C-alpha positions as CSV (number, residue, x, y, z in Angstrom):
1,M,0.0,0.0,0.0
2,N,1.1,3.6,-0.6
3,P,1.0,6.1,2.2
4,Q,-2.4,7.5,1.2
5,E,-3.9,4.0,1.2
6,K,-2.5,3.4,4.6
7,L,-4.0,6.6,5.9
8,I,-7.4,5.5,4.8
9,K,-6.9,2.2,6.7
10,L,-5.7,4.1,9.7
11,K,-8.8,6.3,9.8
12,E,-11.0,3.2,9.6
13,F,-9.0,1.6,12.4
14,L,-9.3,4.6,14.7
15,G,-13.0,5.1,13.9
16,N,-13.7,1.6,15.2
17,L,-12.0,2.4,18.6
18,K,-14.7,5.0,19.4
19,S,-12.6,6.9,22.1
20,V,-8.9,7.1,22.8
21,A,-6.2,8.6,25.0
22,V,-3.0,9.1,23.0
23,A,0.4,9.0,24.8
24,F,1.7,12.2,23.3
25,S,5.3,13.3,23.3
26,G,5.1,15.9,20.5
27,G,7.4,13.8,18.3
28,V,6.8,13.0,14.6
29,D,4.8,9.8,15.2
30,S,2.6,10.8,18.2
31,T,1.8,14.2,16.6
32,F,0.7,12.5,13.4
33,L,-1.4,10.0,15.3
34,L,-3.0,12.6,17.4
35,K,-3.9,14.7,14.4
36,V,-5.5,11.8,12.5
37,A,-7.3,10.6,15.7
38,H,-8.6,14.0,16.4
39,E,-9.9,14.4,12.8
40,V,-11.7,11.0,13.1
41,L,-12.9,11.0,16.7
42,G,-13.1,14.7,17.6
43,D,-13.7,15.3,21.3
44,Q,-13.5,11.5,21.9
45,V,-9.7,12.0,21.9
46,I,-7.4,13.3,24.6
47,A,-3.6,13.8,24.4
48,V,-1.7,12.8,27.6
49,T,1.9,14.1,28.0
50,A,4.1,13.2,30.9
51,R,6.7,15.6,32.4
52,S,9.9,14.2,33.8
53,S,13.6,15.0,34.2
54,T,14.2,12.8,31.1
55,Y,12.0,15.0,28.9
56,P,13.5,18.4,27.9
57,E,11.5,21.5,28.4
58,R,11.8,22.4,24.7
59,E,10.0,19.1,23.8
60,F,7.3,19.7,26.4
61,N,6.6,23.2,25.1
62,E,6.4,22.0,21.5
63,A,3.9,19.3,22.6
64,K,1.7,21.8,24.3
65,K,1.8,24.1,21.2
66,Y,1.0,21.2,18.8
67,A,-2.0,20.0,20.8
68,E,-3.3,23.5,21.2
69,T,-3.0,24.2,17.5
70,M,-5.0,21.0,16.7
71,G,-7.7,21.9,19.3
72,A,-7.1,18.6,21.1
73,K,-7.8,18.3,24.8
74,H,-4.4,18.0,26.5
75,I,-3.7,16.5,29.9
76,I,-0.3,16.9,31.6
77,I,0.8,14.3,34.1
78,V,4.1,13.7,36.0
79,S,6.0,10.4,35.5
80,E,9.4,10.7,37.1
81,E,11.3,7.7,35.9
82,L,14.2,8.1,38.4
83,E,11.7,7.3,41.2
84,I,10.9,3.9,39.7
85,E,12.8,1.1,41.5
86,G,15.6,-0.2,39.2
87,F,15.4,2.4,36.5
88,A,18.3,4.6,37.6
89,K,20.6,1.6,37.6
90,N,20.1,1.6,33.8
91,P,19.6,-2.1,33.0
92,T,19.2,-3.2,29.4
93,N,15.4,-3.3,29.9
94,R,15.3,0.2,31.3
95,C,12.7,1.3,28.8
96,Y,10.3,-1.4,30.1
97,Y,10.2,0.2,33.5
98,C,9.6,3.7,32.0
99,K,6.9,2.6,29.6
100,H,5.1,0.5,32.2
101,E,4.9,3.5,34.5
102,L,3.9,5.8,31.7
103,F,1.2,3.6,30.2
104,T,-0.2,2.8,33.6
105,K,-0.7,6.5,34.3
106,V,-2.1,7.2,30.9
107,R,-4.5,4.3,31.4
108,D,-5.6,6.0,34.7
109,V,-6.2,9.3,32.9
110,A,-8.1,7.4,30.1
111,N,-10.4,5.8,32.7
112,E,-11.0,9.1,34.5
113,H,-12.1,10.6,31.2
114,H,-14.1,7.6,30.0
115,M,-11.8,6.8,27.1
116,L,-11.9,3.2,26.0
117,H,-8.4,2.7,24.7
118,V,-4.8,3.9,25.2
119,L,-2.7,4.5,22.0
120,D,1.0,5.1,21.5
121,G,2.9,6.2,18.4
122,S,5.1,3.2,17.7
123,N,5.5,2.8,13.9
124,Y,6.3,-0.2,11.8
125,D,10.0,0.5,11.7
126,D,10.2,0.2,15.5
127,L,9.9,-3.6,15.1
128,G,13.5,-3.7,13.8
129,D,15.1,-2.2,17.0
130,F,15.5,-3.4,20.6
131,R,12.5,-1.8,22.3
132,P,11.7,-3.3,25.7
133,G,8.9,-0.6,26.0
134,M,6.9,-2.6,23.5
135,H,6.7,-5.4,26.0
136,A,5.2,-3.0,28.6
137,A,2.7,-1.8,26.0
138,K,1.6,-5.3,25.2
139,E,1.2,-6.2,28.9
140,L,-1.0,-3.1,29.4
141,H,-3.0,-3.6,26.2
142,V,-1.8,-0.4,24.7
143,I,-2.7,-0.2,21.0
144,S,-0.1,1.0,18.4
145,P,-2.2,1.9,15.3
146,L,0.7,3.1,13.2
147,R,2.4,-0.2,13.6
148,E,-0.7,-2.2,13.1
149,I,-1.4,-0.5,9.7
150,G,2.2,-0.8,8.6
151,L,3.1,2.9,8.6
152,T,6.8,3.5,8.4
153,K,8.6,6.6,9.5
154,D,9.0,7.7,5.9
155,D,5.2,7.2,5.4
156,I,4.5,9.3,8.4
157,R,6.7,12.1,7.3
158,I,5.2,12.2,3.8
159,L,1.7,12.3,5.2
160,S,2.6,14.8,7.9
161,K,4.0,17.1,5.2
162,D,0.7,16.7,3.2
163,M,-1.2,17.7,6.4
164,D,1.1,20.7,7.0
165,L,2.2,19.4,10.3
166,P,5.3,21.2,11.6
167,T,6.8,17.9,12.8
168,W,7.0,16.4,9.3
169,N,10.8,17.0,9.2
170,K,11.4,17.2,12.9
171,P,14.5,15.3,13.9
172,A,14.0,12.0,15.7
173,F,14.1,12.3,19.5
174,A,14.3,9.8,22.4
175,C,14.2,10.4,26.1
176,L,17.5,11.6,27.6
177,S,18.0,8.3,29.5
178,S,19.0,6.8,26.1
179,R,22.2,8.8,26.2
180,F,23.8,6.5,28.9
181,P,25.6,3.2,28.4
182,Y,23.7,0.3,30.0
183,G,24.8,-0.2,33.6
184,Q,25.9,3.4,34.1
185,E,23.8,5.0,36.8
186,I,21.4,7.8,35.7
187,T,21.1,10.8,37.9
188,P,19.4,14.2,37.7
189,E,22.8,15.9,37.4
190,K,23.9,13.8,34.5
191,L,20.6,14.3,32.7
192,K,21.0,18.0,33.1
193,M,24.5,17.8,31.6
194,V,23.1,16.0,28.6
195,D,20.2,18.4,28.2
196,L,22.4,21.5,28.4
197,A,25.0,20.0,25.9
198,E,22.3,19.1,23.4
199,Q,20.5,22.4,23.7
200,Y,23.9,24.2,23.0
201,L,24.4,22.2,19.8
202,L,20.8,23.0,18.7
203,D,21.4,26.6,19.4
204,L,24.5,26.4,17.1
205,G,22.3,25.2,14.3
206,F,22.8,21.5,14.4
207,R,19.5,19.5,13.9
208,Q,19.9,15.8,14.4
209,I,22.1,15.4,17.5
210,R,22.8,13.1,20.5
211,V,25.3,13.7,23.3
212,R,26.1,10.3,24.8
213,H,27.3,10.5,28.4
214,H,30.2,8.1,29.0
215,D,31.1,9.3,32.5
216,Q,33.8,12.0,32.0
217,I,33.5,11.7,28.2
218,A,30.8,13.4,26.0
219,R,30.4,11.5,22.6
220,I,28.7,13.7,20.1
221,E,26.6,12.2,17.3
222,V,25.3,14.4,14.5
223,S,23.7,13.5,11.2
224,S,26.0,12.5,8.4
225,I,25.5,15.7,6.5
226,E,26.4,17.8,9.6
227,R,29.7,16.2,10.5
228,E,31.6,18.5,8.1
229,K,30.7,21.4,10.4
230,F,33.3,20.1,12.8
231,F,36.0,20.7,10.3
232,D,35.9,24.3,11.5
233,I,38.5,24.6,14.3
234,N,36.7,27.6,15.9
235,I,33.5,25.5,16.2
236,M,35.4,22.6,17.8
237,D,37.1,24.9,20.3
238,Q,33.8,26.6,21.1
239,I,32.0,23.3,21.7
240,G,34.9,21.9,23.6
241,A,35.0,24.9,26.0
242,K,31.2,24.8,26.5
243,F,31.1,21.1,27.2
244,K,33.9,21.4,29.8
245,E,31.9,24.3,31.4
246,I,28.9,21.9,31.6
247,G,31.0,19.3,33.4
248,F,32.6,17.0,30.8
249,T,36.4,16.4,31.0
250,Y,36.8,15.1,27.5
251,V,34.7,15.9,24.3
252,T,34.7,13.6,21.3
253,L,32.9,13.4,17.9
254,D,31.6,10.0,16.8
255,I,32.9,9.7,13.3
256,L,30.1,7.4,12.3
257,G,27.5,10.1,13.1
258,Y,24.0,9.8,14.5
259,R,22.2,6.5,14.2
260,T,19.1,5.3,16.1
261,G,19.8,3.2,19.2
262,S,23.6,3.4,19.0
263,M,23.7,2.4,22.7
264,N,22.2,-1.0,21.7
265,E,25.2,-1.9,19.5
266,V,26.9,-3.5,22.5
267,L,23.9,-5.9,23.0
268,S,24.0,-9.4,21.6
269,D,21.2,-10.8,19.6
270,D,20.6,-13.2,22.5
271,I,19.8,-10.4,24.9
272,K,17.4,-8.8,22.4
273,I,15.6,-12.1,21.8
274,N,15.5,-13.2,25.4
275,K,13.9,-9.9,26.4
276,G,11.0,-11.0,24.3
277,I,11.1,-7.8,22.2
278,I,12.4,-9.1,18.8
279,K,10.9,-12.4,17.7
């Protein structure tokens, strides 16, 4: 099916759900899902966004703006992952703890507002990565319409552009906890360092970025087309000085550039399969 045909299927799928609460981050996928759901179901849709130390203020503000522009009812909750037992130790299934907490709270909001279903924005491409959060979604009966219909990230960007959604070309984003190697403890102070470092790169004009926190070392990932910006010695000196001010001792550039889930590269296939995420 082409993207337009998938969109028709998605609308049919959502219409059959009657009423939904969308776990809404303001990213490409959840914004597209909320837009289509709101078009189909109107006031039988609510968007639920969770604030936490792993969710930058810039992302929260954009989510608020997008929901307001659509006219969707928007509920803000608090879901502080660092308070979840085991999360801060950063095990390989860290995302399971996070999503289980999030979806449980979104379910509570859905029940309070008499919404029948909870939806998330996972897409078809997500099946190819190590995503323990999907296991939590399955346990809590969260529905992933984009994945069910077979909508890929490219499909969603194409359709979002057709709908004039501002997120159609928004860089991919994942919560700040994904910036730490598995087994390295996550603290509020470290999250703040990553947030400040990434915001600095964004302010310099970089778009697709990650700052991976390896204890004293900051490992910068930028998109392949942006790596050449680091050939400017002044830019390198400027970034190095700022990152040291933030608290890093060493500042490095990953020559392979940004790629989704680079922290998962250390995991064996056995770990992925045994976690029950990739079948």
